[in-house]
Residue frames relative to the residue before (quaternion, step in Angstrom):
aa qw qx qy qz dx dy dz
S 1.0000 0.0000 0.0000 0.0000 0.00 0.00 0.00
R 0.6228 -0.5513 0.3978 0.3872 3.56 -1.21 0.52
T 0.6423 0.5231 -0.3213 0.4588 3.60 1.00 -0.84
G 0.6538 0.5225 -0.3088 0.4518 3.56 0.98 -0.87
R 0.6618 0.5007 -0.3098 0.4641 3.58 0.93 -0.89
A 0.6161 0.5385 -0.3479 0.4576 3.58 1.04 -0.71
G 0.6413 0.5203 -0.3164 0.4669 3.57 1.03 -0.80
A 0.6466 0.5095 -0.3209 0.4683 3.57 1.00 -0.80
R 0.6415 0.5153 -0.3246 0.4664 3.59 1.02 -0.77
R 0.6291 0.5072 -0.3391 0.4816 3.59 1.03 -0.73
G 0.6140 0.5567 -0.3372 0.4465 3.56 1.06 -0.79
D 0.6433 0.5082 -0.3125 0.4799 3.57 1.11 -0.67
L 0.6930 0.5054 -0.2752 0.4342 3.58 1.02 -0.78
Y 0.6301 0.5904 -0.3469 0.3661 3.59 0.92 -0.87
P 0.6480 0.5177 -0.3590 0.4281 3.66 0.87 -0.72
K 0.5663 0.6125 -0.3865 0.3934 3.60 1.12 -0.55
V 0.7564 0.2976 -0.1818 0.5534 3.57 1.17 -0.53
G 0.6089 -0.6245 0.3253 0.3652 3.55 1.26 0.47
Q 0.5206 0.6354 -0.4201 0.3858 3.61 1.22 0.30
M 0.0820 -0.8645 0.4955 0.0184 3.54 0.51 1.26
D 0.6266 0.5504 -0.3505 0.4260 3.59 0.97 -0.77
K 0.6653 0.4862 -0.3029 0.4788 3.58 0.97 -0.84
A 0.6164 0.5437 -0.3405 0.4566 3.58 1.04 -0.76
I 0.6713 0.4990 -0.2955 0.4615 3.57 0.87 -0.97
A 0.6354 0.5319 -0.3336 0.4495 3.60 0.94 -0.84
D 0.6849 0.4713 -0.2917 0.4728 3.59 0.92 -0.85
F 0.6360 0.5117 -0.3324 0.4724 3.59 0.97 -0.79
D 0.6655 0.5141 -0.3075 0.4452 3.60 0.88 -0.94
A 0.6509 0.5146 -0.3150 0.4607 3.57 0.98 -0.87
Y 0.6474 0.5174 -0.3142 0.4630 3.56 0.99 -0.84
I 0.6918 0.4789 -0.2796 0.4625 3.58 0.87 -0.96
E 0.5906 0.5589 -0.3706 0.4489 3.59 1.10 -0.59
R 0.6910 0.4521 -0.2715 0.4944 3.58 1.06 -0.74
E 0.7971 0.1389 -0.0453 0.5859 3.57 1.07 -0.76
P 0.1182 -0.8644 0.4842 0.0668 3.59 0.51 1.20
E 0.5895 0.5851 -0.3780 0.4090 3.60 1.11 -0.50
A 0.6182 0.5584 -0.3398 0.4366 3.60 1.24 -0.33
E 0.4558 0.7446 -0.4283 0.2334 3.61 1.17 -0.41
P 0.6784 0.5045 -0.3414 0.4108 3.66 0.73 -0.85
Y 0.6669 0.5358 -0.2981 0.4235 3.57 1.13 -0.59
H 0.6423 0.5789 -0.3134 0.3925 3.59 1.20 -0.36
W 0.0192 -0.8245 0.5632 -0.0523 3.55 0.57 1.24
R 0.5947 0.5687 -0.3801 0.4224 3.61 1.07 -0.55
R 0.5872 0.5467 -0.3722 0.4666 3.57 1.13 -0.53
G 0.6185 0.5516 -0.3398 0.4447 3.58 1.07 -0.71
I 0.6437 0.5017 -0.3199 0.4813 3.57 1.02 -0.78
A 0.6248 0.5237 -0.3334 0.4735 3.58 1.03 -0.75
F 0.6141 0.5384 -0.3449 0.4627 3.60 1.02 -0.76
Y 0.6318 0.5464 -0.3342 0.4366 3.59 0.95 -0.90
Y 0.7355 0.4248 -0.2440 0.4681 3.56 0.75 -1.00
A 0.6507 0.4887 -0.3170 0.4871 3.58 1.20 -0.39
G 0.5023 -0.6695 0.4121 0.3602 3.60 1.28 -0.11
L 0.5128 0.6204 -0.4253 0.4137 3.59 1.25 0.36
Y 0.0439 -0.8845 0.4642 0.0154 3.51 0.73 1.15
K 0.6265 0.5352 -0.3502 0.4454 3.61 0.98 -0.70
R 0.6552 0.4872 -0.3094 0.4875 3.57 0.98 -0.82
G 0.6111 0.5445 -0.3457 0.4589 3.58 1.09 -0.65
V 0.6268 0.5285 -0.3279 0.4694 3.58 0.93 -0.88
E 0.6774 0.4984 -0.2916 0.4557 3.57 0.87 -0.95
Q 0.6435 0.5259 -0.3267 0.4502 3.58 0.99 -0.82
F 0.7077 0.4512 -0.2738 0.4697 3.58 0.86 -0.90
E 0.6000 0.5285 -0.3651 0.4769 3.60 1.13 -0.50
S 0.6345 0.5117 -0.3210 0.4822 3.56 1.12 -0.65
H 0.6709 0.5237 -0.3056 0.4269 3.58 0.92 -0.90
K 0.5824 0.5957 -0.3891 0.3932 3.61 1.05 -0.61
N 0.6206 0.5702 -0.3375 0.4193 3.60 1.17 -0.55
V 0.7474 0.3313 -0.2104 0.5361 3.60 1.21 -0.35
N 0.7852 0.1597 -0.0929 0.5910 3.61 1.25 -0.14
G 0.0201 -0.8898 0.4555 -0.0202 3.52 0.62 1.21
S 0.7067 0.4310 -0.2768 0.4880 3.60 1.21 -0.18
D 0.4665 0.6903 -0.4291 0.3489 3.59 1.25 0.35
V 0.3510 -0.7540 0.5213 0.1908 3.57 -0.41 1.25
E 0.6365 0.5524 -0.3444 0.4136 3.59 0.92 -0.85
N 0.6153 0.5414 -0.3522 0.4519 3.59 1.02 -0.68
S 0.6594 0.4983 -0.3052 0.4730 3.58 0.93 -0.88
V 0.6598 0.5225 -0.3086 0.4432 3.57 0.98 -0.87
W 0.6930 0.4610 -0.2937 0.4701 3.61 0.85 -0.90
H 0.5658 0.5536 -0.3723 0.4846 3.58 1.19 -0.51
F 0.6306 0.5248 -0.3124 0.4789 3.58 1.00 -0.91
L 0.6846 0.5083 -0.3006 0.4272 3.59 0.79 -1.04
C 0.6527 0.4931 -0.3128 0.4828 3.59 0.99 -0.79
N 0.6704 0.4989 -0.2942 0.4637 3.58 0.95 -0.89
A 0.6250 0.5391 -0.3404 0.4504 3.59 1.04 -0.73
R 0.6623 0.4768 -0.2966 0.4960 3.58 1.07 -0.70
L 0.6695 0.5055 -0.2892 0.4612 3.55 1.03 -0.83
H 0.7887 0.1701 -0.0618 0.5875 3.58 1.06 -0.83
D 0.5810 -0.5076 0.4031 0.4922 3.55 -0.03 -1.36
P 0.6918 -0.5038 0.3029 0.4194 3.63 -1.18 0.37
A 0.6203 0.5509 -0.3586 0.4280 3.61 1.01 -0.69
K 0.6771 0.4651 -0.2918 0.4899 3.59 0.93 -0.87
A 0.6229 0.5372 -0.3417 0.4546 3.58 1.06 -0.73
K 0.6526 0.5052 -0.3171 0.4673 3.59 0.97 -0.81
A 0.6476 0.5213 -0.3180 0.4558 3.59 0.99 -0.81
A 0.7418 0.3885 -0.2069 0.5060 3.58 1.14 -0.69
L 0.3053 0.7832 -0.4968 0.2156 3.60 1.29 0.15
I 0.4386 -0.7039 0.4931 0.2628 3.57 -0.78 1.04
P 0.3553 -0.7399 0.5240 0.2275 3.62 -0.65 1.03
L 0.4687 -0.6706 0.4992 0.2854 3.55 -1.21 0.51
E 0.3556 -0.7310 0.5448 0.2061 3.54 -1.15 0.69
G 0.7798 0.0519 -0.0357 0.6229 3.55 1.31 -0.06
E 0.6302 -0.5456 0.3955 0.3858 3.56 -1.31 -0.04
D 0.3011 -0.6881 0.6302 0.1967 3.54 -1.07 0.85
R 0.2975 -0.8295 0.4520 0.1383 3.57 -0.29 1.29
R 0.5345 0.6331 -0.4149 0.3758 3.59 1.21 -0.17
V 0.3697 -0.7020 0.5668 0.2218 3.55 -0.97 0.92
P 0.6925 -0.2914 -0.6592 -0.0303 1.67 -1.73 1.90
M 0.0926 0.8840 -0.4578 0.0176 3.58 1.09 0.71
M 0.6558 0.4993 -0.3477 0.4469 3.62 0.89 -0.72
K 0.6411 0.4955 -0.3278 0.4857 3.58 1.10 -0.63
V 0.5855 0.5491 -0.3611 0.4746 3.61 1.15 -0.60
F 0.6293 0.5222 -0.3328 0.4696 3.58 0.97 -0.82
D 0.6535 0.5122 -0.3113 0.4622 3.58 0.93 -0.89
L 0.6000 0.5616 -0.3564 0.4445 3.60 1.07 -0.72
F 0.7240 0.4299 -0.2489 0.4785 3.58 0.79 -0.99
A 0.6472 0.4968 -0.3122 0.4868 3.58 1.23 -0.44
G 0.5079 -0.6685 0.4067 0.3602 3.59 1.29 -0.10
K 0.5804 0.6071 -0.3559 0.4099 3.59 1.25 0.38
A 0.7541 0.2330 -0.1642 0.5917 3.58 1.29 0.11
T 0.3929 -0.6955 0.5482 0.2479 3.55 -1.30 0.32
A 0.6740 -0.4523 0.3810 0.4426 3.55 -1.34 0.13
D 0.6298 0.5351 -0.3355 0.4522 3.61 1.01 -0.76
D 0.6184 0.5398 -0.3398 0.4590 3.59 1.05 -0.72
V 0.6439 0.5210 -0.3182 0.4612 3.58 0.99 -0.86
L 0.6796 0.4852 -0.2923 0.4662 3.59 0.87 -0.93
K 0.6363 0.5259 -0.3272 0.4598 3.57 0.98 -0.80
D 0.6522 0.5109 -0.3075 0.4681 3.57 0.95 -0.87
A 0.6490 0.5233 -0.3131 0.4549 3.57 0.96 -0.89
K 0.7066 0.4646 -0.2680 0.4615 3.58 0.89 -0.91
E 0.7251 0.4588 -0.2606 0.4426 3.58 0.85 -0.94
R 0.7481 0.4101 -0.2440 0.4611 3.59 0.79 -0.92
A 0.6666 0.4622 -0.3188 0.4903 3.61 1.05 -0.59
G 0.1704 -0.8328 0.5103 0.1306 3.56 1.15 -0.64
E 0.7286 -0.3786 0.3157 0.4755 3.54 -0.97 -0.92
T 0.3853 0.7351 -0.4788 0.2862 3.58 1.18 0.37
R 0.6963 -0.4488 0.3494 0.4377 3.55 -1.33 0.05
Q 0.6133 0.5702 -0.3361 0.4310 3.57 1.25 -0.39
S 0.5000 0.7161 -0.4182 0.2497 3.59 1.16 -0.44
E 0.6764 0.4738 -0.3108 0.4704 3.61 0.87 -0.84
A 0.6320 0.5233 -0.3341 0.4639 3.59 0.99 -0.78
A 0.6488 0.5201 -0.3189 0.4549 3.58 0.95 -0.86
L 0.6784 0.4716 -0.2946 0.4801 3.59 0.93 -0.85
F 0.5924 0.5546 -0.3655 0.4560 3.59 1.06 -0.66
Y 0.7122 0.4514 -0.2707 0.4645 3.58 0.72 -1.04
A 0.6053 0.5521 -0.3587 0.4474 3.58 1.05 -0.71
H 0.7162 0.4409 -0.2660 0.4711 3.59 0.75 -1.03
L 0.6083 0.5588 -0.3577 0.4356 3.62 0.99 -0.75
Y 0.7781 0.3723 -0.2092 0.4607 3.56 0.66 -1.07
I 0.5515 0.5431 -0.4057 0.4861 3.58 1.18 -0.31
A 0.6385 0.5301 -0.3199 0.4571 3.59 0.97 -0.87
L 0.6933 0.4747 -0.2856 0.4608 3.56 0.83 -0.94
H 0.6172 0.5303 -0.3389 0.4722 3.59 1.10 -0.66
H 0.6449 0.5045 -0.3190 0.4773 3.58 0.93 -0.86
E 0.6726 0.5036 -0.3136 0.4424 3.58 0.84 -0.92
A 0.6364 0.5391 -0.3283 0.4433 3.59 0.98 -0.82
H 0.7356 0.3850 -0.2128 0.5152 3.57 1.17 -0.61
G 0.6106 -0.6262 0.3260 0.3588 3.57 1.24 0.42
R 0.5237 0.6246 -0.4210 0.3981 3.59 1.22 0.29
T 0.1439 -0.8712 0.4641 0.0701 3.53 0.50 1.27
D 0.6542 0.5257 -0.3347 0.4285 3.61 0.84 -0.87
A 0.6749 0.4766 -0.2898 0.4831 3.58 0.89 -0.93
A 0.6245 0.5392 -0.3355 0.4546 3.58 1.00 -0.81
R 0.6644 0.5133 -0.3000 0.4529 3.56 0.88 -0.97
N 0.6659 0.5170 -0.3111 0.4389 3.59 0.87 -0.90
H 0.7008 0.4524 -0.2734 0.4790 3.57 0.86 -0.93
M 0.6514 0.5113 -0.3380 0.4472 3.61 0.95 -0.74
R 0.6075 0.5341 -0.3555 0.4683 3.59 1.05 -0.65
L 0.6374 0.5193 -0.3276 0.4655 3.60 0.98 -0.77
A 0.6622 0.4957 -0.3010 0.4745 3.58 1.01 -0.81
A 0.7234 0.4626 -0.2454 0.4499 3.57 0.96 -0.88
K 0.8175 0.3012 -0.1073 0.4791 3.57 1.02 -0.79
E 0.7883 0.3483 -0.1851 0.4721 3.60 0.79 -0.96
H 0.7895 0.1833 -0.0880 0.5791 3.59 0.90 -0.92
T 0.1570 0.8678 -0.4612 0.0977 3.53 1.12 0.72
S 0.3037 -0.7255 0.5903 0.1813 3.52 -1.32 0.39
P 0.4176 -0.7115 0.5005 0.2624 3.61 -0.99 0.74
Y 0.6153 0.5828 -0.3305 0.4155 3.58 1.28 -0.14
Y 0.8111 -0.3339 0.1859 0.4427 3.55 -1.37 0.02
M 0.6972 0.4649 -0.2985 0.4567 3.59 0.82 -0.90
G 0.5596 0.5642 -0.3912 0.4642 3.58 1.19 -0.37
D 0.6215 0.5215 -0.3275 0.4843 3.57 1.08 -0.74
V 0.6210 0.5406 -0.3403 0.4541 3.57 1.02 -0.80
A 0.6553 0.5070 -0.3175 0.4613 3.61 0.90 -0.87
R 0.6783 0.4908 -0.2991 0.4578 3.57 0.90 -0.90
V 0.6450 0.4986 -0.3177 0.4842 3.59 1.02 -0.76
H 0.6145 0.5573 -0.3501 0.4351 3.59 0.99 -0.80
V 0.6479 0.5102 -0.3077 0.4746 3.57 0.92 -0.94
K 0.6782 0.5023 -0.2938 0.4487 3.57 0.93 -0.90
V 0.7280 0.4452 -0.2726 0.4444 3.59 0.72 -1.01
R 0.6687 0.4656 -0.3039 0.4936 3.59 1.18 -0.47
G 0.4367 -0.7077 0.4547 0.3187 3.61 1.24 -0.18
W 0.4190 0.7381 -0.4215 0.3193 3.56 1.17 0.70
E 0.3489 0.7687 -0.4908 0.2157 3.63 1.16 0.25
K 0.6713 0.5112 -0.3147 0.4347 3.60 0.91 -0.87
T 0.2714 -0.7903 0.5354 0.1228 3.55 -0.99 0.92
D 0.6431 0.5455 -0.3232 0.4294 3.60 1.25 -0.05
E 0.3807 0.7334 -0.4868 0.2833 3.60 1.14 0.53
């Protein structure tokens, strides 16, 4: 319905300003009217993460894998929710496997990072070498710094997380939804200041 779609669009907008509770309410209302849409609402899963509703986040990302089995970001956010719900070791053991290759640079290396098969340096190297000087280079560096930051944070390395997230939010930023996530992350963690 038109009303339902408007609610879903509002749900997309609220996280940009850090209003996760309002985003979740709109997503939930939309899905209640159109339950077949639930697996597609990975953005609701991210809102769950920031709202501290980690179990619901795990469930959302487990649902999304059924409609997008090669999405590294889905596996990563599932890990992040599970790491908060349990711990990083259990999250790694439960990491959602991929059903195909995520062709975006450096997503396969990001997956290896969360699987414990690569380092942050490997992710950055992949982003720089494979994206090269193409139009993809800034996007590749954005995703590299975003997910390196989130990996560090999941393992309690706050200083490293803050440094990489600032790079994702400010220096190698993205104008798209995940760029908003990086900027909100910096804001909600109180990481705006650079003189700490």
